[in-house]
C-alpha positions in Angstrom: -4.3 -56.5 5.7 -4.7 -54.2 8.7 -1.2 -52.5 9.2 -1.2 -52.2 5.3 -4.3 -49.8 5.9 -2.9 -47.8 9.2 -0.1 -47.2 7.2 -1.9 -45.6 4.2 -4.2 -43.7 6.8 -1.1 -42.5 8.5 0.6 -41.4 5.5 -2.7 -39.7 4.2 -2.9 -38.2 7.8 0.8 -36.9 7.3 0.4 -35.2 4.0 -2.7 -33.9 4.6 -1.4 -32.4 8.2 1.7 -31.2 6.1 0.1 -29.6 3.8 -2.3 -27.5 6.6 1.0 -26.5 8.4 2.4 -25.1 5.0 -0.9 -23.2 3.9 -1.3 -21.9 7.4 2.1 -20.8 8.3 2.2 -19.1 4.4 -0.5 -16.9 5.5 0.9 -15.0 8.4 4.5 -14.1 6.3 2.2 -13.0 2.8 -0.1 -11.2 5.2 0.5 -7.5 5.4 -2.4 -5.0 6.1 -1.5 -1.2 5.2 -1.5 2.0 7.8 -2.3 5.3 6.7 0.3 8.1 6.9 -1.1 9.2 10.4 -0.6 5.7 11.8 3.1 6.1 10.9 3.9 8.6 13.3 3.0 6.6 16.0 4.8 3.4 15.0 8.2 2.0 16.5 11.3 2.6 14.7 12.2 -1.3 14.5 8.4 -1.5 13.0 9.3 1.4 10.1 12.9 -0.4 9.4 10.8 -4.1 9.0 8.6 -2.3 5.9 5.6 -1.6 6.0 2.4 -0.7 3.2 1.2 3.0 4.1 -1.9 4.4 2.5 -2.4 8.1 1.8 -3.1 11.1 -1.4 -0.9 12.0 -3.6 -0.1 15.8 -2.6 -1.2 17.9 -6.2 1.7 19.1 -7.6 4.5 17.0 -5.0 6.1 14.8 -8.0 9.7 15.6 -8.3 11.1 13.8 -11.1 14.8 12.9 -11.8 16.3 13.8 -15.4 16.6 10.6 -17.5 15.9 8.6 -14.7 12.7 6.4 -13.4 13.4 8.1 -9.8 10.6 10.0 -8.6 10.2 11.9 -5.0 6.6 12.8 -4.0 4.5 13.5 -0.8 1.3 11.6 0.3 -0.7 13.1 2.7 -3.8 11.8 5.0 -5.9 13.7 7.5 -2.9 16.8 7.2 -0.4 14.4 8.1 2.3 13.7 5.0 5.3 11.9 3.9 8.1 12.0 1.8 8.6 9.2 -1.0 10.9 8.2 -3.4 10.6 5.3 -5.7 12.6 4.2 -8.9 10.5 2.2 -10.7 7.7 2.2 -13.8 4.6 4.2 -12.4 1.1 3.3 -13.1 -0.7 5.1 -15.3 -3.1 6.1 -12.3 -0.4 7.5 -10.1 -1.8 11.2 -10.9 -2.0 14.1 -8.4 -4.6 13.1 -5.6 -4.9 9.8 -6.6 -5.3 7.2 -3.6 -1.8 5.4 -3.5 -0.5 2.6 -1.4 3.6 2.1 -1.1 4.9 -0.5 0.3 8.8 -0.7 2.0 10.4 1.0 4.4 12.1 4.3 6.0 15.3 5.3 5.5 17.9 7.3 7.6 17.8 10.1 4.8 14.2 10.8 6.5 12.0 9.5 3.5 10.0 6.3 2.6 11.9 3.9 -0.1 9.1 2.2 -1.8 9.8 -0.5 -3.6 6.4 -1.4 -4.8 3.6 1.4 -5.3 -0.1 1.2 -6.7 -2.7 3.9 -7.6 -6.3 4.5 -8.0 -7.7 7.0 -9.8 -10.7 8.5 -7.8 -12.3 9.4 -11.1 -12.4 5.6 -12.3 -13.8 4.7 -9.1 -16.6 7.1 -8.2 -19.5 9.0 -9.8 -19.0 11.6 -12.2 -21.7 13.5 -11.0 -20.2 17.0 -9.7 -16.7 15.6 -9.8 -13.6 17.7 -10.8 -10.1 16.4 -10.2 -8.8 20.0 -9.8 -11.6 20.8 -7.0 -10.4 17.6 -4.6 -9.2 17.9 -1.3 -6.9 15.0 -0.4 -7.1 16.5 3.4 -10.9 16.2 3.5 -11.2 13.1 0.7 -14.2 15.8 -1.1 -14.2 17.8 -3.8 -15.1 21.6 -3.5 -18.6 20.7 -4.6 -19.6 18.1 -2.1 -21.8 19.3 0.7 -23.3 22.0 -0.7 -26.8 22.1 -2.0 
């Protein structure tokens, strides 16, 4: 009777231990934070080739579409630093000039960022509309022309 309880306790301990090991081990592989466009310039070539998530703001008027294709090139900016990005999948509806953008991918030898995933957040959906006009939005300062003037 004692031997049976010992085997059951050992089996349960082994199963719980395996589940904990799998759970904790999967966090490291799946957790990937983002860096800003500014941070990219200080990263090593090895880090950039492994893949990274980069956050920035879409430069107004920078979207270059390829005819009869989903391929686009665009530029992200953050505090004066810019980064050219290529993306060839369907883009979200919120991907508009001056929107906050998060791209995941790798840098290429051609000198641009090859994005495999793109997420965009439209500032007008998440901020107050008082004195806010997307045409006046400055992505380098993250303010509208009317902010800071009383």
